[in-house]
C-alpha positions, 0 to 999 in steps of 0.5 A: 320738077320738069314734067313734060320735057320737050313736048312736040307742041302745046295747044291751049283750048281757049274756051273753058271746059266742063271739068267732069270730062276725062280722057275720052271727053277731052280727046273728043274735044281735041278731035272735033273742036280743035281739029287736031289728033290726040295721038300726036304726042302734043300737050292739050291744055284745058282750063275750067271756067274759074281759071283755077284748074288745068287739065293736060291730055297727052298720048305717050305712045302706050296710052293717054295720060291726064295731068291735073293742077289745082290752084289754091289761092289764085287764077291762071292768067288764061290768054282769052284775048289772043285770037283764035279758038286754039292757041299753039304756045311755046314751052317757055310760055307754058312754064310762064302760064304755070307760074301765073305769068300773063303770056299775052303781055310777055313777048320774047325777042323774035328769032332772027335768021341771016344767010350771011354776015356781010 
């Protein structure tokens, strides 16, 4: 099932968060720690300390939405070694992360931009 079709941006908060936080607490984290606008329509992804749960906050132009996923037997391969406090990832990387694939180890082909064939 495609949950988020064509999100404008996907941001990961690298540090684990207290999962008692809900919409208000997470939107404050987006503004204060991530230095981003929670009203942008982007997906803001948070993970718990055990890396067994995800929360995704986003604004759908009428209100905030909060999506939650809990793994029963495994852990999310959270990109802790990638630089920065906040990561911007592609939609493909987002799907890989949900499937349990380590996005730190997968690098797709870099897009090329040419001006002419000759």
